[in-house]
C-alpha positions in Angstrom: -19.9 -19.9 26.5 -17.2 -17.4 25.9 -15.5 -16.1 22.7 -12.6 -18.5 23.0 -15.1 -21.4 23.0 -16.5 -20.4 19.5 -14.9 -22.6 16.9 -17.7 -22.3 14.3 -21.0 -20.6 13.8 -22.7 -23.8 15.0 -21.5 -22.9 18.5 -23.7 -19.8 18.8 -26.9 -21.2 17.2 -28.4 -22.5 20.6 -27.3 -19.8 22.9 -29.9 -17.7 24.7 -30.3 -14.0 24.0 -28.8 -13.3 27.4 -25.7 -15.4 26.5 -25.5 -13.7 23.1 -25.6 -10.3 24.7 -22.5 -11.2 26.8 -20.9 -12.7 23.7 -21.4 -9.4 21.8 -19.6 -7.5 24.5 -16.8 -9.9 24.4 -16.5 -9.6 20.7 -16.4 -5.8 20.8 -13.8 -5.9 23.6 -11.6 -8.3 21.6 -11.8 -6.2 18.5 -11.1 -2.9 20.4 -8.1 -4.5 22.2 -6.6 -6.1 19.1 -7.1 -3.0 16.8 -5.6 -0.8 19.6 -2.3 -2.8 19.3 -2.3 -3.7 15.6 -4.3 -1.0 13.9 -7.2 -1.7 11.5 -10.8 -0.9 10.7 -12.5 -0.4 14.1 -15.8 1.6 13.8 -17.3 -0.4 11.0 -16.6 -3.6 12.7 -18.1 -2.6 16.0 -21.3 -1.5 14.2 -22.0 -5.0 12.8 -21.6 -7.4 15.7 -25.3 -8.1 16.2 -25.9 -8.2 12.4 -23.1 -10.7 11.9 -24.2 -12.8 14.8 -27.7 -12.9 13.4 -26.5 -13.9 9.9 -24.6 -16.9 11.3 -27.4 -18.0 13.5 -30.0 -17.9 10.8 -28.1 -19.2 7.8 -26.1 -22.3 7.4 -22.6 -21.1 6.6 -20.4 -21.9 4.7 -23.1 -23.7 2.7 -25.0 -20.4 2.5 -22.7 -17.7 1.1 -22.1 -14.3 2.7 -20.2 -11.7 0.7 -19.1 -8.6 2.6 -18.7 -5.4 0.5 -15.3 -3.9 1.0 -14.7 -6.4 3.8 -13.5 -3.9 6.4 -16.4 -5.0 8.6 -15.4 -8.8 8.5 -13.6 -9.0 11.9 -16.7 -10.2 13.7 -17.2 -12.8 10.9 -13.6 -14.0 11.4 -14.1 -14.4 15.2 -17.3 -16.4 14.7 -15.7 -18.7 12.2 -13.0 -20.3 14.2 -10.2 -17.7 13.9 -10.2 -16.4 17.5 -6.8 -18.0 18.3 -5.2 -16.3 15.3 -7.0 -12.9 15.8 -3.9 -11.4 17.6 -2.0 -11.8 14.3 -4.5 -9.6 12.5 -2.9 -7.6 9.6 0.5 -8.8 10.6 2.9 -10.4 8.1 1.9 -14.1 7.7 -1.1 -13.5 10.0 -4.8 -13.0 9.4 -5.8 -10.5 6.7 -7.9 -7.5 7.5 -10.2 -8.5 4.6 -11.9 -11.8 3.6 -9.5 -14.2 2.1 -10.4 -17.4 0.4 -7.2 -19.2 1.3 -7.8 -18.2 5.0 -11.1 -19.8 5.6 -13.9 -21.7 3.8 -16.3 -19.2 5.3 -14.6 -16.4 3.2 -16.4 -17.2 -0.1 -15.3 -14.0 -2.0 -12.3 -11.8 -1.5 -13.0 -8.0 -1.3 -11.2 -4.9 -0.4 -12.6 -2.2 -2.7 -16.2 -0.9 -2.3 -19.3 -1.6 -4.3 -18.4 -5.1 -5.5 -20.5 -7.4 -3.2 -23.9 -7.4 -5.0 -22.3 -8.2 -8.4 -20.2 -11.0 -6.9 -23.2 -12.3 -4.8 -25.4 -12.3 -8.0 -22.7 -14.3 -9.7 -22.7 -16.8 -6.9 -26.5 -16.9 -7.0 -26.6 -17.6 -10.7 -23.9 -20.3 -10.4 -26.1 -21.9 -7.8 -29.2 -21.9 -10.0 -27.3 -23.1 -13.1 -25.8 -26.0 -11.0 -29.2 -26.9 -9.5 -28.3 -26.0 -5.9 -30.6 -24.4 -3.3 -28.4 -22.5 -0.8 -28.8 -18.8 0.1 -26.5 -16.0 -1.1 -26.3 -12.8 1.0 -24.6 -9.6 0.2 -23.8 -7.3 3.1 -23.4 -3.7 1.7 -22.9 -0.4 3.4 -24.8 2.6 2.3 -21.7 4.3 1.4 -20.9 1.6 -1.2 -24.2 2.4 -2.9 -22.6 5.7 -4.1 -20.5 3.4 -6.5 -22.0 2.8 -9.9 -21.1 -0.9 -9.9 -23.9 -1.4 -7.2 -26.5 0.1 -9.4 -25.6 -2.1 -12.3 -25.8 -5.2 -10.1 -29.1 -4.1 -8.6 -30.6 -3.5 -12.0 -29.5 -6.8 -13.3 -30.5 -8.8 -10.2 -34.0 -7.2 -10.0 -34.5 -7.7 -13.7 -33.6 -11.3 -13.6 -35.6 -12.0 -10.5 -32.7 -14.2 -9.2 -33.1 -15.3 -5.5 -30.7 -13.0 -3.7 -30.6 -11.3 -0.3 -29.1 -7.8 0.0 -28.6 -6.4 3.4 -28.2 -2.7 3.3 -26.1 -1.6 6.4 -27.2 1.9 6.9 -24.7 3.5 9.3 -25.1 7.1 8.0 -21.6 7.2 6.8 -18.9 5.2 4.9 -15.3 6.5 5.3 -16.6 10.0 5.1 -20.2 11.2 5.6 -22.1 9.9 2.5 -23.1 12.2 -0.1 -25.7 12.2 -2.8 -29.3 11.6 -3.4 -29.4 8.0 -2.3 -28.0 8.9 1.0 -30.7 11.5 1.5 -33.3 8.9 0.4 -32.1 6.5 3.1 -32.1 9.3 5.7 -35.8 9.9 4.8 -36.5 6.2 5.4 -34.5 6.3 8.6 -36.8 8.9 10.1 -40.1 7.4 8.9 -40.8 5.4 12.1 -44.5 5.9 11.5 -44.4 3.4 8.7 -43.5 0.6 11.0 -46.5 1.0 13.2 -48.9 1.7 10.3 -47.7 -1.4 8.5 -48.4 -3.5 11.7 -51.9 -2.1 12.2 -52.8 -2.7 8.6 -51.5 -6.2 8.7 -53.6 -7.0 11.9 -56.8 -5.8 10.3 -56.1 -7.7 7.1 -55.6 -10.9 9.0 -59.0 -10.6 10.5 -60.7 -9.8 7.2 -58.7 -11.6 4.4 -61.3 -11.0 1.8 -60.7 -7.3 2.2 -57.1 -7.6 1.3 -57.5 -7.0 -2.4 -59.8 -4.1 -1.9 -57.5 -2.5 0.7 -54.2 -3.1 -1.0 -54.3 0.1 -2.8 -55.0 1.9 0.5 -52.1 0.1 2.1 -49.8 1.3 -0.7 -51.1 4.8 -0.1 -50.3 4.6 3.6 -46.9 3.3 2.8 -46.2 6.1 0.4 -47.0 8.6 3.0 -44.4 7.4 5.4 -41.6 5.9 3.2 -40.9 5.8 -0.5 -39.7 2.3 -1.2 -39.9 3.0 -5.0 -36.2 3.0 -5.5 -35.8 -0.7 -4.7 -39.2 -1.9 -5.9 -38.7 -0.3 -9.2 -35.6 -2.4 -9.6 -37.5 -5.6 -8.8 -36.5 -6.0 -5.1 -38.8 -6.7 -2.2 -37.9 -4.1 0.6 -37.9 -5.0 4.3 -37.1 -2.3 6.9 -35.9 -0.3 8.4 -34.7 -2.7 11.1 -32.7 -1.9 14.3 -29.2 -3.3 13.5 -28.4 -3.8 17.3 -31.7 -5.6 18.0 -30.7 -9.3 17.6 -34.3 -10.6 17.8 -35.6 -8.2 15.2 -32.7 -9.1 12.9 -33.2 -12.8 13.2 -36.9 -12.5 12.8 -36.6 -10.6 9.5 -33.8 -12.9 8.2 -36.0 -16.0 8.8 -38.9 -14.3 6.9 -36.8 -13.4 3.8 -35.4 -17.0 3.6 -38.7 -18.0 2.1 -38.7 -15.5 -0.7 -37.7 -16.8 -4.2 -37.0 -13.3 -5.6 -34.4 -10.7 -4.8 -34.9 -8.8 -1.4 -33.3 -5.9 0.3 -33.2 -5.7 4.1 -32.6 -2.1 5.3 -30.6 -2.3 8.6 -29.8 0.7 10.8 -26.5 0.5 12.7 -24.2 2.9 14.4 -20.4 2.9 13.5 -18.2 2.4 16.6 -21.2 1.1 18.7 -20.0 0.0 22.2 -16.8 2.0 22.2 -17.4 5.7 23.0 -14.3 7.1 21.3 -15.2 5.4 18.1 -18.9 6.4 18.4 -17.9 10.1 18.8 -15.2 10.0 16.0 -16.3 7.2 13.5 -14.3 8.7 10.6 -11.1 8.9 12.7 -11.6 5.3 13.8 -12.5 3.9 10.4 -9.0 2.9 9.6 -6.8 3.6 12.6 -3.1 3.0 13.5 -2.5 1.6 17.0 -4.0 3.7 19.8 -4.5 3.8 23.6 -7.9 2.4 24.4 -8.5 4.6 27.4 -8.1 7.9 25.5 -8.3 6.9 21.8 -5.0 8.7 21.1 -2.6 7.2 18.5 0.2 5.3 20.1 2.9 6.5 17.7 2.4 10.1 16.6 3.8 11.1 13.1 7.1 13.0 13.3 6.5 14.3 9.8 3.4 15.5 8.1 1.9 13.1 5.5 2.3 13.7 1.8 -1.4 14.2 1.6 -1.3 17.0 4.1 1.6 18.7 2.4 -0.1 18.4 -0.9 -3.4 19.8 0.5 -1.8 22.7 2.2 0.0 23.7 -0.9 -3.1 23.2 -3.1 -5.1 25.3 -0.7 -2.8 28.3 -0.9 -2.9 28.0 -4.7 -6.6 27.8 -4.8 -6.9 31.0 -2.8 -5.0 32.7 -5.6 -6.5 30.8 -8.5 -10.3 30.5 -8.6 -10.1 27.9 -11.3 -8.6 25.3 -9.0 -11.0 22.8 -7.6 -10.3 19.5 -5.7 -12.2 16.3 -6.1 -12.3 13.3 -3.7 -14.1 9.9 -3.8 -15.3 9.7 -0.3 -11.8 10.2 1.1 -11.3 13.8 2.2 -9.5 13.0 5.4 -7.4 10.1 4.0 -6.1 12.1 1.1 -5.5 15.3 3.1 -8.3 17.3 1.3 -10.1 18.0 4.5 -7.6 20.7 5.2 -8.7 22.5 1.9 -12.3 21.7 2.8 -12.1 23.7 6.0 -10.9 26.8 4.3 -12.6 26.5 0.9 -15.5 24.1 1.3 -17.1 25.1 -2.0 -13.9 24.2 -3.9 -13.7 20.6 -2.6 -16.2 18.1 -4.2 -16.9 14.8 -2.6 -18.6 12.5 -5.3 -18.8 9.3 -3.1 -17.2 6.1 -3.9 -17.3 6.8 -7.7 -13.8 7.1 -9.1 -15.0 6.7 -12.7 -17.4 9.5 -12.4 -14.9 11.7 -10.6 -12.5 11.4 -13.5 -15.0 12.1 -16.2 -16.5 15.0 -14.1 -13.1 16.4 -13.7 -12.7 16.3 -17.5 -16.0 18.2 -17.9 -14.9 20.8 -15.4 -11.5 21.1 -17.2 -13.5 21.6 -20.5 -15.5 24.3 -18.7 -12.4 26.3 -17.8 -11.5 24.9 -14.3 -8.2 23.4 -13.1 -9.4 20.1 -11.3 -7.2 18.0 -9.0 -8.4 14.5 -8.2 -6.8 13.2 -5.0 -7.2 9.4 -4.8 -5.4 6.3 -3.4 -3.4 4.7 -6.2 -5.2 1.4 -5.7 -8.7 3.0 -6.0 -7.5 4.9 -9.0 -7.3 1.7 -10.9 -11.1 1.7 -11.3 -11.0 4.8 -13.7 -8.6 3.6 -16.3 -10.9 3.9 -19.3 -12.0 7.4 -18.2 -8.5 8.6 -18.0 -7.7 7.5 -21.5 -11.0 8.3 -23.2 -12.2 11.4 -21.3 -9.0 13.1 -20.2 -6.0 12.2 -22.3 -7.6 11.9 -25.7 -8.9 15.4 -25.2 -5.5 16.6 -23.8 -7.3 18.2 -20.8 -5.5 19.8 -17.7 -6.7 17.3 -15.0 -4.1 16.4 -12.3 -4.3 13.1 -10.5 -2.8 13.1 -7.1 -2.0 9.4 -6.4 -1.6 8.9 -2.7 -0.5 5.6 -1.1 1.5 4.7 -4.2 3.7 1.7 -3.5 3.4 -0.8 -0.6 0.9 0.4 1.9 1.5 -2.2 4.5 -1.0 -4.0 6.7 -4.1 -3.6 4.3 -2.3 -5.8 1.8 -2.8 -6.8 -1.7 -6.0 -5.0 -2.4 -4.6 -1.7 -1.3 -1.0 -1.7 -2.5 -0.6 1.0 -5.1 1.8 -0.8 -7.4 0.1 -0.7 -10.9 -0.4 3.0 -11.6 2.8 3.7 -13.7 2.3 0.5 -15.7 -1.3 1.7 -16.6 -0.3 5.3 -17.2 3.0 5.1 -19.0 1.5 3.8 -22.3 -1.2 6.6 -22.6 -0.1 9.3 -25.1 -0.1 12.8 -23.5 0.2 11.6 -19.9 2.9 13.2 -17.7 3.9 11.3 -14.6 5.8 12.6 -11.7 7.2 11.0 -8.5 8.6 13.2 -5.8 11.5 12.1 -3.8 10.3 13.7 -0.6 7.9 16.2 0.9 9.9 19.2 -0.3 9.8 18.1 -3.9 6.1 17.4 -3.7 5.6 21.0 -2.7 7.6 22.2 -5.7 5.6 19.8 -8.0 2.2 20.8 -6.8 3.2 24.5 -7.1 4.5 23.9 -10.6 1.3 22.0 -11.7 -0.8 25.1 -11.3 0.4 26.3 -14.8 0.6 22.9 -16.5 -2.1 22.6 -19.2 -2.1 18.9 -19.8 -2.9 15.5 -18.2 -0.8 15.0 -15.2 -0.2 12.3 -12.5 1.8 12.8 -9.3 2.4 9.7 -7.3 3.6 9.5 -3.7 3.8 7.0 -1.0 2.3 6.5 2.4 5.5 6.8 4.3 6.7 10.5 4.6 10.2 11.3 3.7 12.1 14.7 4.0 15.5 14.9 2.5 15.5 18.7 2.3 18.2 19.3 5.0 20.8 17.6 2.8 19.1 18.0 -0.6 16.9 21.1 -0.6 14.3 21.4 -3.4 13.5 25.0 -4.5 12.2 24.4 -8.0 10.9 21.6 -10.1 11.7 21.4 -13.9 9.8 19.0 -16.0 11.8 16.3 -17.8 15.1 17.1 -15.8 16.5 14.4 -13.5 18.4 15.4 -10.4 21.9 14.1 -9.6 21.8 13.5 -5.9 25.4 12.0 -5.7 28.2 11.3 -8.2 30.0 8.0 -8.7 32.1 6.3 -11.4 31.3 2.6 -10.9 27.5 2.5 -11.4 24.3 4.6 -11.6 21.3 4.1 -9.4 18.2 5.4 -11.2 15.5 5.7 -8.4 11.9 6.7 -8.5 10.0 8.3 -5.6 10.3 6.5 -2.3 13.3 4.6 -3.6 15.5 7.6 -3.8 16.0 7.5 0.0 16.9 3.9 -0.4 19.2 4.6 -3.2 21.2 7.0 -1.1 21.5 4.4 1.6 22.5 1.8 -1.0 25.3 4.2 -2.1 26.6 4.5 1.5 26.7 0.6 1.8 28.5 0.1 -1.5 31.1 2.8 -0.5 32.1 0.5 2.3 33.2 -1.9 -0.5 34.9 0.8 -2.5 32.1 0.9 -5.1 31.1 4.4 -6.0 27.5 4.8 -7.1 25.9 7.8 -8.8 22.4 8.5 -7.5 19.8 10.0 -9.8 16.3 11.2 -8.7 14.2 10.3 -11.7 11.4 12.5 -10.6 9.9 12.8 -14.1 8.9 9.3 -14.9 7.4 10.5 -18.2 8.8 12.1 -20.1 12.2 10.8 -19.1 15.3 12.9 -19.2 16.5 11.3 -22.3 19.6 13.4 -22.8 20.9 12.5 -19.4 20.0 8.9 -19.9 22.1 8.6 -23.0 25.2 9.8 -21.0 24.4 7.6 -18.1 24.1 4.5 -20.2 27.9 4.4 -20.5 28.0 3.0 -16.9 26.2 0.0 -15.4 22.7 1.2 -14.6 20.4 -0.1 -12.0 16.7 1.0 -11.7 14.8 1.1 -8.5 11.1 1.5 -8.0 8.3 0.7 -5.5 6.2 -0.7 -8.3 5.7 -3.8 -10.4 8.5 -4.4 -12.7 6.3 -5.4 -15.6 5.5 -2.2 -17.5 7.1 0.0 -14.8 9.9 2.5 -14.8 12.6 0.0 -15.3 10.8 -1.4 -18.4 10.4 2.1 -19.8 14.2 2.7 -19.3 15.0 -0.6 -21.0 12.7 0.2 -24.0 14.3 3.5 -24.5 17.7 2.0 -24.4 16.8 -0.7 -27.0 15.3 2.1 -29.3 18.4 4.1 -28.9 20.8 1.1 -29.3 22.2 1.8 -25.8 23.3 -0.6 -23.2 20.1 -1.2 -20.9 20.0 -1.5 -17.1 22.3 -4.1 -15.5 19.6 -4.7 -12.9 16.0 -3.6 -12.2 14.7 -3.6 -8.6 10.9 -3.7 -8.1 8.0 -5.9 -7.3 7.9 -9.1 -9.1 5.0 -10.7 -10.8 3.0 -11.5 -7.7 0.4 -10.2 -5.3 2.1 -8.9 -2.1 0.6 -9.9 1.2 -0.1 -7.7 4.1 2.5 -6.7 6.8 4.6 -3.7 7.8 6.3 -2.0 4.8 9.7 -2.9 6.2 8.8 -6.5 6.3 7.4 -6.6 2.8 10.5 -4.8 1.4 12.7 -7.5 3.1 10.3 -10.2 1.8 10.7 -8.9 -1.7 14.5 -8.4 -1.5 14.2 -4.5 -1.7 15.9 -3.3 1.4 18.9 -1.1 0.8 21.1 -3.8 2.3 19.7 -6.6 0.1 19.9 -4.3 -2.9 23.6 -3.3 -2.1 24.6 -6.9 -1.7 23.1 -8.0 -5.0 24.7 -5.0 -6.8 28.0 -5.7 -5.3 28.0 -9.4 -6.3 26.9 -8.7 -9.8 29.6 -6.0 -10.3 32.3 -8.3 -8.9 31.1 -11.1 -11.3 31.3 -8.6 -14.2 34.8 -7.6 -13.4 35.9 -11.2 -13.3 34.7 -11.7 -16.8 36.3 -8.5 -18.2 
């Protein structure tokens, strides 16, 4: 049987181990080939092939429920649950999601995209099962990196305390997105090297089977032997039965262990050892680079389309590194994303000034507040979508105390193929209402440099948001200095005013060119300071028809803030506001998503032209 013949997990249950080995190779080849063309999460998926096969062979899905933490390791699961024929559409507009989606398959029982949520969700499913008098199994598949997030500890504590029947599989692959940090990672490493425990346990068990009456007497001795080789106290103290470590690429061992734990009526942890990128040498050698990768050449591992411009993150990190060399108070913080945010650049030069706290955004913010209180100048670089986790800490720990913590919000706006869980479109709506918060949005790379340099002397809470797609307008519009609260007039015009934020400034300039073809002159304003706004300029601009443009939700965003100000000042508010409507935006290339939302320059220009023409008819 080949991969194209697999229509459900039932199709692999009766295969021999020889046939399964061939199938595993086919799965890895399919994943490598597809991701090389479409981009996606590669190393994590290659590492869980045997584990996912074992889960679907031992358990009766979808009756039994599997919850994947983050979900970036769910490609194998998709292939084994009848989605092979659609796998070529992975992460494409209208195609398969790169993460579990409930509306995609009955086998996707819970949607994930951010780390550390699976145990909580699985516990909820298990409790629902118990309250409804059902008897199926619930399994959470969690990477060791996710256990650096506090939500996992809350769930583990609750599950163990309640003694709810639950299976947690700890996929220990030695790294999450970046090499794991913290005490728990060291604890798991200690377990990993304690191979002596496995053989000792086996010998003790054999002797006890021969002399069952001796069991009670020797139980203490067994526990002593166990403590010599491995400290299982972490999980047992929480009320979990611990099994492992198990070779995550040994299908027989995995199945044997999974069958054993099915009989337990209390929470259990199975510690599985896997290798990221397993089966593809390029991903094995560079698992971090192949965690989330753009399209690449399989033979070499090289990216198919090289960037022509540096990323916003790289420009930020280069500037911040230069500042840190001059200012010993500057420290950078990342939540397991030094490479993705660009901070690996600073880490190479000033390793002691870059702090990786693991997948713990809430902790990162409060720690930054503590460092600021202690006299440091902390910068927390984080994806805008992950920043959402730390909302309370921003209010309570940073802004209420008016502390000089700077939040560098990468991937703000539509991020493309990762979809709804990763679009950074809520940050302004969450930050605008907070007293004392300053919000900036650079129009391009050159203005980001100016903002970061300026931020070094700013002594208050600050957020700088920038997108995934690099933009450089400096040849036509050079930026040499940033001034807080002052908007930039990019182009003049008498017929209307385009108030654009961040990534939409480039679009506004193109909209202006399109409108000029219809003899409509639009003034273009770069509203780089979202809060505080340039109120003096806004009062003058309100005499013309105003149009706001933002790559952010309309509800509570920049356009809403402009409208509120105009109402309070008894001014004419915006004629139109362009942004993301009240919906979750699917995955796809950014250009496709903008068109889907009616936010391409051509679509915006057409709507403005029609509206202005209608207004003229009624004047």
